[in-house]
C-alpha positions, 0 to 999 in steps of 0.5 A: 186799127181797119175802122179807124183808117177807114173813117180817117178817109172818110172824113178826108172824103166828107172835107173833099166834097164841103169844100168842093159844094162851098169854094167851086165858085171863089176857085174858078174867079181866083183861077181865072184872076190868077191866070189874068195877072199873069198874062198880064205880066203880073206876079204871083206872091204867097204867104201863110201862117201856120200849116199853111205854109207849106201849101203857099210853098208848094203853090209857088212851086206849082207856079213857078214849075208847072202842074200839069203841064211842062210850061215856061214859069211864071212869076211868083215870089213865095214871101214866107220864104224871103223872109224866113228869118224875121218873125216880125208881123210886118215882115210880109208888109215890108217884102210887099212894100219893096216887090209888090204892085198893082195888077199883082196878086196876093195869095195868102192862106190862114191856119186860122185865128187872123195872124197879125203878119197876114192881117198886116200883110193883107193890108198892104196889098190892098194899099199898093192894089193888089187883088188878095186871094184869102184861104182862110182857116176857123177864127179867121174873123179879122181877116175875112172881114177885110175881103172887099169886092176885089177881093176873093175868099175861099172859106174853110167850109166849116172844117177845123185843124187837119181837115182845114189844111187838108181842103187848102191844099186841094184849092190851091191844086186846082186852082194851078189846074184851072191856071194852067187850063186858062193860060194854055187851054185844057179841059 
């Protein structure tokens, strides 16, 4: 049993290292864009599918309530929360059409397989002049192929299943810390 526990932690450490190596630059760029948008008075939107739904909510909480420091709240809207009663594929799109504007940022977290609601939300964000940060999962080819020069793709480093979720959690924690550092100073 002890070896099984060790193997689990070893897999998580390897996933962390793979994510750090593969995604350091897009993570830093994402944090800088998010911080600039917040300083410019814009809103950050989050949405996700599958296990990413909890990660999107956590990222929204980190931005709204602080990650490492006690600070004023940043404007953030979790689209999964405001569309929780709806399952239609255009739910994120409808919410972005109502609330999103140019200069805002959509942070989209996919569990994989390019969910139709995420693709629709992505396209609406682009049409509204928003930047999109995509944290992709396995088999997100349709979603990642839509990423353009103004958007940012943070891949899953070849991970699958629960390790993708762990990686995405670490990515949003890193972005949260960097955003606070950019805006309030720090390391």
